[in-house]
N, CA, C and O atoms as a Maestro MAE file, in Angstrom:
{
 s_m_m2io_version
 :::
 2.0.0
}

f_m_ct {
 s_m_title
 :::
 protein
 m_atom[224] {
  # First column is atom index #
  i_m_mmod_type
  r_m_x_coord
  r_m_y_coord
  r_m_z_coord
  i_m_residue_number
  s_m_chain_name
  s_m_pdb_residue_name
  s_m_pdb_atom_name
  i_m_atomic_number
  :::
  1 25 -47.283 -51.938 18.716 1 A "MET " " N  " 7
  2 3 -46.576 -50.828 19.298 1 A "MET " " CA " 6
  3 2 -46.295 -51.173 20.767 1 A "MET " " C  " 6
  4 15 -47.203 -51.578 21.492 1 A "MET " " O  " 8
  5 25 -45.059 -51.014 21.198 2 A "PRO " " N  " 7
  6 3 -44.736 -51.319 22.598 2 A "PRO " " CA " 6
  7 2 -45.439 -50.378 23.571 2 A "PRO " " C  " 6
  8 15 -45.701 -49.215 23.263 2 A "PRO " " O  " 8
  9 25 -45.731 -50.904 24.738 3 A "LYS " " N  " 7
  10 3 -46.441 -50.129 25.754 3 A "LYS " " CA " 6
  11 2 -45.645 -48.895 26.171 3 A "LYS " " C  " 6
  12 15 -46.228 -47.836 26.404 3 A "LYS " " O  " 8
  13 25 -44.329 -49.016 26.268 4 A "GLY " " N  " 7
  14 3 -43.484 -47.886 26.652 4 A "GLY " " CA " 6
  15 2 -43.545 -46.747 25.644 4 A "GLY " " C  " 6
  16 15 -43.589 -45.577 26.025 4 A "GLY " " O  " 8
  17 25 -43.548 -47.086 24.361 5 A "LEU " " N  " 7
  18 3 -43.645 -46.063 23.323 5 A "LEU " " CA " 6
  19 2 -44.989 -45.363 23.369 5 A "LEU " " C  " 6
  20 15 -45.075 -44.153 23.158 5 A "LEU " " O  " 8
  21 25 -46.037 -46.123 23.645 6 A "TYR " " N  " 7
  22 3 -47.379 -45.548 23.772 6 A "TYR " " CA " 6
  23 2 -47.417 -44.522 24.900 6 A "TYR " " C  " 6
  24 15 -47.972 -43.435 24.744 6 A "TYR " " O  " 8
  25 25 -46.820 -44.879 26.039 7 A "ILE " " N  " 7
  26 3 -46.813 -43.965 27.187 7 A "ILE " " CA " 6
  27 2 -45.991 -42.722 26.890 7 A "ILE " " C  " 6
  28 15 -46.388 -41.621 27.273 7 A "ILE " " O  " 8
  29 25 -44.854 -42.870 26.217 8 A "VAL " " N  " 7
  30 3 -44.028 -41.707 25.863 8 A "VAL " " CA " 6
  31 2 -44.784 -40.784 24.913 8 A "VAL " " C  " 6
  32 15 -44.738 -39.565 25.076 8 A "VAL " " O  " 8
  33 25 -45.471 -41.341 23.934 9 A "LEU " " N  " 7
  34 3 -46.272 -40.518 23.026 9 A "LEU " " CA " 6
  35 2 -47.386 -39.802 23.776 9 A "LEU " " C  " 6
  36 15 -47.699 -38.652 23.468 9 A "LEU " " O  " 8
  37 25 -47.982 -40.463 24.751 10 A "ALA " " N  " 7
  38 3 -49.044 -39.838 25.544 10 A "ALA " " CA " 6
  39 2 -48.490 -38.668 26.348 10 A "ALA " " C  " 6
  40 15 -49.132 -37.622 26.443 10 A "ALA " " O  " 8
  41 25 -47.321 -38.833 26.919 11 A "ILE " " N  " 7
  42 3 -46.728 -37.757 27.717 11 A "ILE " " CA " 6
  43 2 -46.405 -36.551 26.844 11 A "ILE " " C  " 6
  44 15 -46.580 -35.412 27.278 11 A "ILE " " O  " 8
  45 25 -45.940 -36.782 25.627 12 A "PHE " " N  " 7
  46 3 -45.606 -35.678 24.728 12 A "PHE " " CA " 6
  47 2 -46.812 -35.104 23.987 12 A "PHE " " C  " 6
  48 15 -46.656 -34.208 23.157 12 A "PHE " " O  " 8
  49 25 -48.008 -35.609 24.275 13 A "GLY " " N  " 7
  50 3 -49.213 -35.077 23.659 13 A "GLY " " CA " 6
  51 2 -49.527 -35.658 22.299 13 A "GLY " " C  " 6
  52 15 -50.312 -35.084 21.546 13 A "GLY " " O  " 8
  53 25 -48.934 -36.773 21.978 14 A "LEU " " N  " 7
  54 3 -49.153 -37.400 20.675 14 A "LEU " " CA " 6
  55 2 -49.848 -38.750 20.789 14 A "LEU " " C  " 6
  56 15 -49.692 -39.610 19.923 14 A "LEU " " O  " 8
  57 25 -50.606 -38.931 21.845 15 A "ALA " " N  " 7
  58 3 -51.283 -40.214 22.060 15 A "ALA " " CA " 6
  59 2 -52.325 -40.481 20.981 15 A "ALA " " C  " 6
  60 15 -52.622 -41.638 20.684 15 A "ALA " " O  " 8
  61 25 -52.879 -39.434 20.395 16 A "TRP " " N  " 7
  62 3 -53.882 -39.645 19.354 16 A "TRP " " CA " 6
  63 2 -53.280 -40.370 18.156 16 A "TRP " " C  " 6
  64 15 -53.986 -41.091 17.452 16 A "TRP " " O  " 8
  65 25 -51.980 -40.186 17.916 17 A "ILE " " N  " 7
  66 3 -51.320 -40.908 16.830 17 A "ILE " " CA " 6
  67 2 -51.236 -42.396 17.174 17 A "ILE " " C  " 6
  68 15 -51.514 -43.253 16.336 17 A "ILE " " O  " 8
  69 25 -50.851 -42.688 18.417 18 A "ALA " " N  " 7
  70 3 -50.759 -44.087 18.843 18 A "ALA " " CA " 6
  71 2 -52.127 -44.758 18.785 18 A "ALA " " C  " 6
  72 15 -52.234 -45.909 18.360 18 A "ALA " " O  " 8
  73 25 -53.171 -44.052 19.206 19 A "MET " " N  " 7
  74 3 -54.522 -44.621 19.157 19 A "MET " " CA " 6
  75 2 -54.973 -44.840 17.723 19 A "MET " " C  " 6
  76 15 -55.619 -45.842 17.419 19 A "MET " " O  " 8
  77 25 -54.640 -43.921 16.852 20 A "GLY " " N  " 7
  78 3 -54.998 -44.077 15.446 20 A "GLY " " CA " 6
  79 2 -54.317 -45.272 14.814 20 A "GLY " " C  " 6
  80 15 -54.931 -46.008 14.041 20 A "GLY " " O  " 8
  81 25 -53.050 -45.467 15.142 21 A "VAL " " N  " 7
  82 3 -52.319 -46.612 14.601 21 A "VAL " " CA " 6
  83 2 -52.902 -47.920 15.143 21 A "VAL " " C  " 6
  84 15 -53.053 -48.892 14.404 21 A "VAL " " O  " 8
  85 25 -53.225 -47.937 16.431 22 A "MET " " N  " 7
  86 3 -53.761 -49.160 17.033 22 A "MET " " CA " 6
  87 2 -55.147 -49.497 16.472 22 A "MET " " C  " 6
  88 15 -55.483 -50.675 16.352 22 A "MET " " O  " 8
  89 25 -55.956 -48.493 16.126 23 A "ASP " " N  " 7
  90 3 -57.308 -48.720 15.591 23 A "ASP " " CA " 6
  91 2 -57.356 -48.708 14.071 23 A "ASP " " C  " 6
  92 15 -58.440 -48.782 13.492 23 A "ASP " " O  " 8
  93 25 -56.201 -48.616 13.412 24 A "ASN " " N  " 7
  94 3 -56.134 -48.483 11.951 24 A "ASN " " CA " 6
  95 2 -56.918 -47.270 11.464 24 A "ASN " " C  " 6
  96 15 -57.493 -47.289 10.376 24 A "ASN " " O  " 8
  97 25 -56.937 -46.225 12.269 25 A "TRP " " N  " 7
  98 3 -57.576 -44.941 11.974 25 A "TRP " " CA " 6
  99 2 -59.075 -45.074 11.717 25 A "TRP " " C  " 6
  100 15 -59.658 -44.222 11.047 25 A "TRP " " O  " 8
  101 25 -59.709 -46.127 12.237 26 A "SER " " N  " 7
  102 3 -61.134 -46.318 11.982 26 A "SER " " CA " 6
  103 2 -62.014 -45.991 13.187 26 A "SER " " C  " 6
  104 15 -63.199 -45.704 13.017 26 A "SER " " O  " 8
  105 25 -61.471 -46.027 14.375 27 A "GLY " " N  " 7
  106 3 -62.273 -45.761 15.564 27 A "GLY " " CA " 6
  107 2 -62.398 -44.277 15.849 27 A "GLY " " C  " 6
  108 15 -61.806 -43.446 15.161 27 A "GLY " " O  " 8
  109 25 -63.163 -43.958 16.856 28 A "SER " " N  " 7
  110 3 -63.352 -42.552 17.214 28 A "SER " " CA " 6
  111 2 -62.522 -42.146 18.425 28 A "SER " " C  " 6
  112 15 -62.523 -40.976 18.809 28 A "SER " " O  " 8
  113 25 -61.812 -43.095 19.034 29 A "THR " " N  " 7
  114 3 -61.054 -42.744 20.237 29 A "THR " " CA " 6
  115 2 -59.919 -41.776 19.931 29 A "THR " " C  " 6
  116 15 -59.610 -40.913 20.753 29 A "THR " " O  " 8
  117 25 -59.299 -41.903 18.774 30 A "TRP " " N  " 7
  118 3 -58.197 -41.006 18.464 30 A "TRP " " CA " 6
  119 2 -58.702 -39.590 18.190 30 A "TRP " " C  " 6
  120 15 -57.996 -38.620 18.467 30 A "TRP " " O  " 8
  121 25 -59.912 -39.461 17.651 31 A "ILE " " N  " 7
  122 3 -60.485 -38.122 17.419 31 A "ILE " " CA " 6
  123 2 -60.813 -37.457 18.751 31 A "ILE " " C  " 6
  124 15 -60.552 -36.270 18.943 31 A "ILE " " O  " 8
  125 25 -61.385 -38.231 19.665 32 A "ILE " " N  " 7
  126 3 -61.697 -37.699 20.992 32 A "ILE " " CA " 6
  127 2 -60.423 -37.265 21.693 32 A "ILE " " C  " 6
  128 15 -60.386 -36.203 22.314 32 A "ILE " " O  " 8
  129 25 -59.378 -38.080 21.599 33 A "ASN " " N  " 7
  130 3 -58.127 -37.733 22.253 33 A "ASN " " CA " 6
  131 2 -57.480 -36.518 21.606 33 A "ASN " " C  " 6
  132 15 -56.871 -35.704 22.300 33 A "ASN " " O  " 8
  133 25 -57.598 -36.382 20.313 34 A "LEU " " N  " 7
  134 3 -57.051 -35.211 19.622 34 A "LEU " " CA " 6
  135 2 -57.726 -33.941 20.107 34 A "LEU " " C  " 6
  136 15 -57.051 -32.945 20.366 34 A "LEU " " O  " 8
  137 25 -59.042 -33.958 20.234 35 A "VAL " " N  " 7
  138 3 -59.781 -32.791 20.728 35 A "VAL " " CA " 6
  139 2 -59.392 -32.481 22.173 35 A "VAL " " C  " 6
  140 15 -59.163 -31.323 22.522 35 A "VAL " " O  " 8
  141 25 -59.319 -33.515 23.011 36 A "LEU " " N  " 7
  142 3 -58.941 -33.303 24.409 36 A "LEU " " CA " 6
  143 2 -57.518 -32.763 24.526 36 A "LEU " " C  " 6
  144 15 -57.240 -31.924 25.384 36 A "LEU " " O  " 8
  145 25 -56.624 -33.237 23.674 37 A "THR " " N  " 7
  146 3 -55.244 -32.757 23.711 37 A "THR " " CA " 6
  147 2 -55.165 -31.305 23.265 37 A "THR " " C  " 6
  148 15 -54.394 -30.533 23.834 37 A "THR " " O  " 8
  149 25 -55.942 -30.916 22.265 38 A "PHE " " N  " 7
  150 3 -55.925 -29.527 21.816 38 A "PHE " " CA " 6
  151 2 -56.572 -28.583 22.819 38 A "PHE " " C  " 6
  152 15 -56.166 -27.426 22.934 38 A "PHE " " O  " 8
  153 25 -57.585 -29.070 23.551 39 A "LEU " " N  " 7
  154 3 -58.206 -28.230 24.570 39 A "LEU " " CA " 6
  155 2 -57.229 -27.954 25.703 39 A "LEU " " C  " 6
  156 15 -57.063 -26.813 26.135 39 A "LEU " " O  " 8
  157 25 -56.600 -28.992 26.166 40 A "PHE " " N  " 7
  158 3 -55.584 -28.880 27.205 40 A "PHE " " CA " 6
  159 2 -54.897 -30.217 27.282 40 A "PHE " " C  " 6
  160 15 -55.551 -31.250 27.136 40 A "PHE " " O  " 8
  161 25 -53.626 -30.233 27.501 41 A "TRP " " N  " 7
  162 3 -52.816 -31.428 27.422 41 A "TRP " " CA " 6
  163 2 -53.216 -32.498 28.441 41 A "TRP " " C  " 6
  164 15 -53.244 -33.680 28.101 41 A "TRP " " O  " 8
  165 25 -53.519 -32.120 29.652 42 A "LEU " " N  " 7
  166 3 -53.777 -33.078 30.722 42 A "LEU " " CA " 6
  167 2 -54.993 -33.978 30.467 42 A "LEU " " C  " 6
  168 15 -54.888 -35.184 30.692 42 A "LEU " " O  " 8
  169 25 -56.147 -33.457 30.007 43 A "PRO " " N  " 7
  170 3 -57.259 -34.377 29.709 43 A "PRO " " CA " 6
  171 2 -56.915 -35.390 28.622 43 A "PRO " " C  " 6
  172 15 -57.369 -36.533 28.673 43 A "PRO " " O  " 8
  173 25 -56.124 -34.983 27.652 44 A "GLY " " N  " 7
  174 3 -55.701 -35.919 26.611 44 A "GLY " " CA " 6
  175 2 -54.817 -37.013 27.162 44 A "GLY " " C  " 6
  176 15 -54.928 -38.170 26.757 44 A "GLY " " O  " 8
  177 25 -53.932 -36.653 28.093 45 A "LEU " " N  " 7
  178 3 -53.063 -37.641 28.728 45 A "LEU " " CA " 6
  179 2 -53.875 -38.621 29.558 45 A "LEU " " C  " 6
  180 15 -53.653 -39.830 29.482 45 A "LEU " " O  " 8
  181 25 -54.798 -38.121 30.336 46 A "ILE " " N  " 7
  182 3 -55.632 -38.992 31.172 46 A "ILE " " CA " 6
  183 2 -56.470 -39.928 30.304 46 A "ILE " " C  " 6
  184 15 -56.570 -41.120 30.595 46 A "ILE " " O  " 8
  185 25 -57.063 -39.403 29.254 47 A "HIS " " N  " 7
  186 3 -57.863 -40.228 28.340 47 A "HIS " " CA " 6
  187 2 -56.995 -41.305 27.705 47 A "HIS " " C  " 6
  188 15 -57.426 -42.451 27.579 47 A "HIS " " O  " 8
  189 25 -55.788 -40.955 27.307 48 A "ALA " " N  " 7
  190 3 -54.895 -41.927 26.671 48 A "ALA " " CA " 6
  191 2 -54.535 -43.051 27.627 48 A "ALA " " C  " 6
  192 15 -54.499 -44.216 27.230 48 A "ALA " " O  " 8
  193 25 -54.270 -42.719 28.869 49 A "LEU " " N  " 7
  194 3 -53.896 -43.754 29.830 49 A "LEU " " CA " 6
  195 2 -55.081 -44.641 30.200 49 A "LEU " " C  " 6
  196 15 -54.903 -45.828 30.471 49 A "LEU " " O  " 8
  197 25 -56.283 -44.077 30.212 50 A "VAL " " N  " 7
  198 3 -57.477 -44.879 30.497 50 A "VAL " " CA " 6
  199 2 -57.773 -45.819 29.324 50 A "VAL " " C  " 6
  200 15 -58.093 -46.989 29.535 50 A "VAL " " O  " 8
  201 25 -57.669 -45.321 28.110 51 A "VAL " " N  " 7
  202 3 -57.975 -46.129 26.931 51 A "VAL " " CA " 6
  203 2 -56.883 -47.183 26.698 51 A "VAL " " C  " 6
  204 15 -57.130 -48.198 26.047 51 A "VAL " " O  " 8
  205 25 -55.678 -46.941 27.230 52 A "MET " " N  " 7
  206 3 -54.579 -47.881 27.049 52 A "MET " " CA " 6
  207 2 -54.942 -49.272 27.559 52 A "MET " " C  " 6
  208 15 -54.419 -50.267 27.057 52 A "MET " " O  " 8
  209 25 -55.829 -49.357 28.545 53 A "LYS " " N  " 7
  210 3 -56.245 -50.661 29.069 53 A "LYS " " CA " 6
  211 2 -56.875 -51.530 27.988 53 A "LYS " " C  " 6
  212 15 -56.785 -52.755 28.057 53 A "LYS " " O  " 8
  213 25 -57.512 -50.918 26.991 54 A "ASN " " N  " 7
  214 3 -58.146 -51.699 25.921 54 A "ASN " " CA " 6
  215 2 -57.123 -52.341 24.994 54 A "ASN " " C  " 6
  216 15 -57.398 -53.374 24.384 54 A "ASN " " O  " 8
  217 25 -55.954 -51.740 24.887 55 A "TYR " " N  " 7
  218 3 -54.944 -52.229 23.962 55 A "TYR " " CA " 6
  219 2 -54.001 -53.228 24.600 55 A "TYR " " C  " 6
  220 15 -53.510 -54.133 23.926 55 A "TYR " " O  " 8
  221 25 -53.741 -53.080 25.891 56 A "TYR " " N  " 7
  222 3 -52.732 -53.922 26.538 56 A "TYR " " CA " 6
  223 2 -53.333 -54.739 27.630 56 A "TYR " " C  " 6
  224 15 -52.629 -55.508 28.285 56 A "TYR " " O  " 8
  :::
 }
 m_bond[223] {
  # First column is bond index #
  i_m_from
  i_m_to
  i_m_order
  :::
  1 1 2 1
  2 2 3 1
  3 3 4 2
  4 3 5 1
  5 5 6 1
  6 6 7 1
  7 7 8 2
  8 7 9 1
  9 9 10 1
  10 10 11 1
  11 11 12 2
  12 11 13 1
  13 13 14 1
  14 14 15 1
  15 15 16 2
  16 15 17 1
  17 17 18 1
  18 18 19 1
  19 19 20 2
  20 19 21 1
  21 21 22 1
  22 22 23 1
  23 23 24 2
  24 23 25 1
  25 25 26 1
  26 26 27 1
  27 27 28 2
  28 27 29 1
  29 29 30 1
  30 30 31 1
  31 31 32 2
  32 31 33 1
  33 33 34 1
  34 34 35 1
  35 35 36 2
  36 35 37 1
  37 37 38 1
  38 38 39 1
  39 39 40 2
  40 39 41 1
  41 41 42 1
  42 42 43 1
  43 43 44 2
  44 43 45 1
  45 45 46 1
  46 46 47 1
  47 47 48 2
  48 47 49 1
  49 49 50 1
  50 50 51 1
  51 51 52 2
  52 51 53 1
  53 53 54 1
  54 54 55 1
  55 55 56 2
  56 55 57 1
  57 57 58 1
  58 58 59 1
  59 59 60 2
  60 59 61 1
  61 61 62 1
  62 62 63 1
  63 63 64 2
  64 63 65 1
  65 65 66 1
  66 66 67 1
  67 67 68 2
  68 67 69 1
  69 69 70 1
  70 70 71 1
  71 71 72 2
  72 71 73 1
  73 73 74 1
  74 74 75 1
  75 75 76 2
  76 75 77 1
  77 77 78 1
  78 78 79 1
  79 79 80 2
  80 79 81 1
  81 81 82 1
  82 82 83 1
  83 83 84 2
  84 83 85 1
  85 85 86 1
  86 86 87 1
  87 87 88 2
  88 87 89 1
  89 89 90 1
  90 90 91 1
  91 91 92 2
  92 91 93 1
  93 93 94 1
  94 94 95 1
  95 95 96 2
  96 95 97 1
  97 97 98 1
  98 98 99 1
  99 99 100 2
  100 99 101 1
  101 101 102 1
  102 102 103 1
  103 103 104 2
  104 103 105 1
  105 105 106 1
  106 106 107 1
  107 107 108 2
  108 107 109 1
  109 109 110 1
  110 110 111 1
  111 111 112 2
  112 111 113 1
  113 113 114 1
  114 114 115 1
  115 115 116 2
  116 115 117 1
  117 117 118 1
  118 118 119 1
  119 119 120 2
  120 119 121 1
  121 121 122 1
  122 122 123 1
  123 123 124 2
  124 123 125 1
  125 125 126 1
  126 126 127 1
  127 127 128 2
  128 127 129 1
  129 129 130 1
  130 130 131 1
  131 131 132 2
  132 131 133 1
  133 133 134 1
  134 134 135 1
  135 135 136 2
  136 135 137 1
  137 137 138 1
  138 138 139 1
  139 139 140 2
  140 139 141 1
  141 141 142 1
  142 142 143 1
  143 143 144 2
  144 143 145 1
  145 145 146 1
  146 146 147 1
  147 147 148 2
  148 147 149 1
  149 149 150 1
  150 150 151 1
  151 151 152 2
  152 151 153 1
  153 153 154 1
  154 154 155 1
  155 155 156 2
  156 155 157 1
  157 157 158 1
  158 158 159 1
  159 159 160 2
  160 159 161 1
  161 161 162 1
  162 162 163 1
  163 163 164 2
  164 163 165 1
  165 165 166 1
  166 166 167 1
  167 167 168 2
  168 167 169 1
  169 169 170 1
  170 170 171 1
  171 171 172 2
  172 171 173 1
  173 173 174 1
  174 174 175 1
  175 175 176 2
  176 175 177 1
  177 177 178 1
  178 178 179 1
  179 179 180 2
  180 179 181 1
  181 181 182 1
  182 182 183 1
  183 183 184 2
  184 183 185 1
  185 185 186 1
  186 186 187 1
  187 187 188 2
  188 187 189 1
  189 189 190 1
  190 190 191 1
  191 191 192 2
  192 191 193 1
  193 193 194 1
  194 194 195 1
  195 195 196 2
  196 195 197 1
  197 197 198 1
  198 198 199 1
  199 199 200 2
  200 199 201 1
  201 201 202 1
  202 202 203 1
  203 203 204 2
  204 203 205 1
  205 205 206 1
  206 206 207 1
  207 207 208 2
  208 207 209 1
  209 209 210 1
  210 210 211 1
  211 211 212 2
  212 211 213 1
  213 213 214 1
  214 214 215 1
  215 215 216 2
  216 215 217 1
  217 217 218 1
  218 218 219 1
  219 219 220 2
  220 219 221 1
  221 221 222 1
  222 222 223 1
  223 223 224 2
  :::
 }
}
């Protein structure tokens, strides 16, 4: 998945989908991001951008 698409998904609140695809839905990072996004959008965005370092 291109880095630009990952960032766009994070901005729109769908970073948990990008994390799930990158981890083949086996890790727990996408679940954490999903919870953070549902609580409030900004923590999910921050978490997605921090975790992005592991992928790129």
